[in-house]
C-alpha positions as CSV (number, residue, x, y, z in Angstrom):
1,X,-99.4,-31.9,33.2
2,X,-95.9,-33.2,34.3
3,X,-93.6,-30.7,35.8
4,X,-90.4,-32.7,35.6
5,X,-89.0,-36.2,35.2
6,X,-89.9,-39.3,37.2
7,X,-86.6,-40.8,38.2
8,X,-86.6,-44.3,39.7
9,X,-83.7,-45.5,41.8
10,X,-83.8,-49.1,42.9
11,X,-81.3,-51.3,44.7
12,X,-80.6,-53.6,47.6
13,X,-80.4,-52.6,51.3
14,X,-77.3,-50.6,52.2
15,X,-76.3,-49.7,48.6
16,X,-76.4,-46.0,49.4
17,X,-79.4,-45.4,47.2
18,X,-81.2,-43.3,49.9
19,X,-78.4,-40.8,50.3
20,X,-77.8,-40.8,46.5
21,X,-81.5,-40.2,45.8
22,X,-81.8,-37.4,48.3
23,X,-78.8,-35.7,46.8
24,X,-80.0,-36.1,43.3
25,X,-83.4,-34.7,44.3
26,X,-81.7,-31.7,46.0
27,X,-79.6,-31.0,42.9
28,X,-82.7,-31.0,40.7
29,X,-85.1,-29.4,43.1
30,X,-87.3,-32.5,43.0
31,X,-89.4,-34.3,45.6
32,X,-87.6,-37.2,47.3
33,X,-89.9,-40.2,47.6
34,X,-88.5,-42.7,50.1
35,X,-90.6,-45.8,49.6
36,X,-88.5,-47.8,52.0
37,X,-89.3,-45.5,54.8
38,X,-93.0,-46.1,54.1
39,X,-92.6,-49.8,54.4
40,X,-90.6,-49.4,57.6
41,X,-93.4,-47.3,59.0
42,X,-96.0,-49.9,58.0
43,X,-93.8,-52.5,59.7
44,X,-93.6,-50.3,62.8
45,X,-97.4,-50.1,63.0
46,X,-97.8,-53.8,62.7
47,X,-95.2,-54.4,65.5
48,X,-96.9,-51.8,67.7
49,X,-100.1,-53.8,67.3
50,X,-98.3,-57.0,68.0
51,X,-99.3,-58.6,64.7
52,X,-97.7,-61.7,63.3
53,X,-95.7,-60.2,60.4
54,X,-95.8,-63.5,58.6
55,X,-99.6,-63.7,58.7
56,X,-101.2,-62.0,55.7
57,X,-104.7,-62.0,57.2
58,X,-103.4,-60.2,60.3
59,X,-101.2,-57.7,58.5
60,X,-103.8,-56.7,55.9
61,X,-106.0,-55.3,58.6
62,X,-103.8,-52.2,58.9
63,X,-103.7,-51.5,55.1
64,X,-107.0,-49.6,54.5
65,X,-106.4,-47.0,57.2
66,X,-102.7,-46.8,56.8
67,X,-101.9,-43.1,57.3
68,X,-98.4,-42.3,56.1
69,X,-97.0,-38.9,55.0
70,X,-93.6,-37.8,53.9
71,X,-92.5,-34.2,54.5
72,X,-89.3,-32.2,53.9
73,X,-87.8,-31.0,57.1
74,X,-84.8,-29.1,58.2
75,X,-83.0,-32.3,59.3
76,X,-84.1,-34.2,56.2
77,X,-87.2,-36.3,55.3
78,X,-89.9,-36.5,58.0
79,X,-91.9,-39.6,58.2
80,X,-95.3,-39.3,59.9
81,X,-97.4,-42.4,60.9
82,X,-100.9,-41.6,62.1
83,X,-99.7,-38.0,62.6
84,X,-96.7,-39.0,64.7
85,X,-93.2,-38.4,63.5
86,X,-91.4,-41.7,63.5
87,X,-88.3,-40.7,61.4
88,X,-85.8,-42.0,63.9
89,X,-87.7,-44.9,65.2
90,X,-88.1,-46.6,61.8
91,X,-84.3,-46.5,61.4
92,X,-83.6,-48.9,64.3
93,X,-81.7,-52.0,63.0
94,X,-84.6,-54.4,63.4
95,X,-87.0,-52.3,61.3
96,X,-85.3,-53.3,58.1
97,X,-86.4,-56.9,58.4
98,X,-89.9,-55.8,59.6
99,X,-90.2,-53.7,56.4
100,X,-89.2,-56.7,54.3
101,X,-91.7,-58.9,55.9
102,X,-94.7,-56.6,55.6
103,X,-93.7,-55.8,52.0
104,X,-94.5,-59.4,51.1
105,X,-98.2,-58.9,51.7
106,X,-100.2,-57.7,48.7
107,X,-102.6,-55.5,50.8
108,X,-99.8,-53.5,52.2
109,X,-98.1,-53.1,48.8
110,X,-101.2,-52.1,47.0
111,X,-101.9,-49.4,49.6
112,X,-98.4,-48.0,49.5
113,X,-98.2,-48.2,45.7
114,X,-101.4,-46.1,45.6
115,X,-99.8,-43.4,47.9
116,X,-96.5,-43.5,46.0
117,X,-98.1,-43.1,42.6
118,X,-100.2,-40.2,43.8
119,X,-97.0,-38.4,45.1
120,X,-95.3,-39.0,41.7
121,X,-98.1,-38.5,39.2
122,X,-97.1,-34.9,38.3
123,X,-93.4,-35.7,37.9
124,X,-90.5,-33.8,39.4
125,X,-89.8,-36.8,41.7
126,X,-86.9,-39.0,42.6
127,X,-88.4,-42.2,43.8
128,X,-86.2,-44.6,45.7
129,X,-86.8,-48.2,46.8
130,X,-86.7,-51.8,45.6
131,X,-89.5,-51.9,43.0
132,X,-90.0,-48.3,41.9
133,X,-88.7,-48.9,38.4
134,X,-90.3,-52.3,37.9
135,X,-93.7,-51.9,39.6
136,X,-94.5,-48.4,41.0
137,X,-93.3,-46.3,38.0
138,X,-92.6,-48.8,35.2
139,X,-92.7,-45.9,32.7
140,X,-90.3,-43.7,34.7
141,X,-88.3,-41.3,32.5
142,X,-85.0,-42.6,34.0
143,X,-84.3,-45.8,35.9
144,X,-81.2,-46.6,37.9
145,X,-80.2,-49.7,39.8
146,X,-77.7,-48.7,42.5
147,X,-75.8,-51.6,44.1
148,X,-72.5,-52.5,45.9
149,X,-71.0,-55.7,47.3
150,X,-72.6,-57.2,50.4
151,X,-69.4,-56.6,52.4
152,X,-69.2,-52.9,51.4
153,X,-72.9,-52.5,52.2
154,X,-72.4,-54.1,55.6
155,X,-69.5,-51.8,56.4
156,X,-71.6,-48.7,55.5
157,X,-74.5,-49.9,57.7
158,X,-72.1,-50.6,60.6
159,X,-70.6,-47.1,60.4
160,X,-74.1,-45.5,60.1
161,X,-75.5,-47.4,63.2
162,X,-72.3,-47.0,65.2
163,X,-72.4,-43.2,64.6
164,X,-75.9,-43.1,66.0
165,X,-74.8,-44.9,69.2
166,X,-76.2,-48.4,68.5
167,X,-74.2,-51.4,69.8
168,X,-73.5,-53.2,66.5
169,X,-71.4,-56.1,65.3
170,X,-70.1,-56.2,61.7
171,X,-70.5,-60.0,61.2
172,X,-74.1,-59.8,62.4
173,X,-74.8,-56.9,60.1
174,X,-73.2,-58.8,57.1
175,X,-75.4,-61.8,57.8
176,X,-78.5,-59.5,58.1
177,X,-77.6,-57.9,54.7
178,X,-77.3,-61.3,53.1
179,X,-80.5,-62.5,54.6
180,X,-82.3,-59.4,53.5
181,X,-81.0,-59.8,50.0
182,X,-82.2,-63.4,49.8
183,X,-85.6,-62.5,51.3
184,X,-86.2,-59.5,49.0
185,X,-85.0,-61.2,45.9
186,X,-86.8,-64.4,46.5
187,X,-90.2,-63.1,47.5
188,X,-93.0,-63.9,45.1
189,X,-94.6,-60.5,45.1
190,X,-92.5,-57.7,43.5
191,X,-89.1,-59.3,44.1
192,X,-86.0,-57.1,44.2
193,X,-84.6,-57.0,40.7
194,X,-83.3,-54.5,38.2
195,X,-85.6,-53.3,35.5
196,X,-84.4,-54.4,32.1
197,X,-84.0,-50.7,31.0
198,X,-82.3,-49.5,34.2
199,X,-78.7,-48.2,34.2
200,X,-76.5,-50.2,36.6
201,X,-74.5,-48.2,39.0
202,X,-72.1,-50.1,41.2
203,X,-71.0,-47.8,44.1
204,X,-68.6,-50.2,45.8
205,X,-65.6,-48.1,44.7
206,X,-67.4,-44.8,44.2
207,X,-67.8,-41.8,46.5
208,X,-71.2,-40.3,47.1
209,X,-70.3,-37.3,44.9
210,X,-69.0,-39.6,42.1
211,X,-72.2,-41.6,42.2
212,X,-74.5,-38.5,42.1
213,X,-72.4,-37.0,39.4
214,X,-72.7,-40.1,37.2
215,X,-76.4,-40.2,37.6
216,X,-76.9,-36.5,36.9
217,X,-74.6,-36.7,33.8
218,X,-76.7,-39.5,32.4
219,X,-79.9,-37.5,32.9
220,X,-78.3,-34.5,31.3
221,X,-77.1,-36.5,28.3
222,X,-80.3,-38.3,27.7
223,X,-82.7,-35.6,28.8
224,X,-82.8,-31.8,28.6
225,X,-81.1,-30.7,31.8
226,X,-78.9,-27.6,31.5
C-alpha cells in the first residue's frame, strides 16, 4: 500500500534540482532519492578498479554486486559504496563526467533502476535525477523538469566548488556543463529529456524558496496536501 506520492524531479546538471528535491522532501516528510549520487558512486567504483568507462564489457562487471545505499544523516544524505561512506568523494568535479559515462551502459542502469524502484515502491518519495520521470517512475504522481540556462548553472557550480575549496575556473565549468548536456541528451540509452507530462520549472531567475514554493503549490492544487 502506498503511503504517499511518488514525485519525480528531472533536469540537467547544475539546475538546482538536488537542493530543490531535498527541500521538497523535507517539507513533505518524504524520502529523498538522489539517483545522481548513485551513478556517481558507480562511476567511482569503476575508476577505483581502473576500468575503461567507455568499455561496456568492462563496466558491466561491477553491476551484479554493486552495493549502494542511501541514508539520511545529520549533514544530509549519506552515500555508502560497499559499506564505505563516499558522500564527499563523489562530489569531486570529475565525478560528474564519470557518472555520465557509466550511465550509458545498460547493465549499470538496470541495476540502479532496480535499487531505485525498490526504494520508491511504497511512495512517499522525491526521486531526483535525469530519467526518473521517463524511465524509473513513468507513472509517478507528479513530474517536474527543473532547468536553468547553461550560464546560470555554471555560475552555481562555480560557487559551490569554490566554497568547498576547489581551484575552479568558470569558463572550464561552463564548457563542462555544455559537454555534459550534449552527452546526457545525446546518449542512446535513456537520454536526458523532459517527460511529456512533466511541469517545466525554469529556475534561472528564481530563488530556492521560490522554486520549492512553486512545486509544493502545484502538488497542493492537484493533489490532496493540506
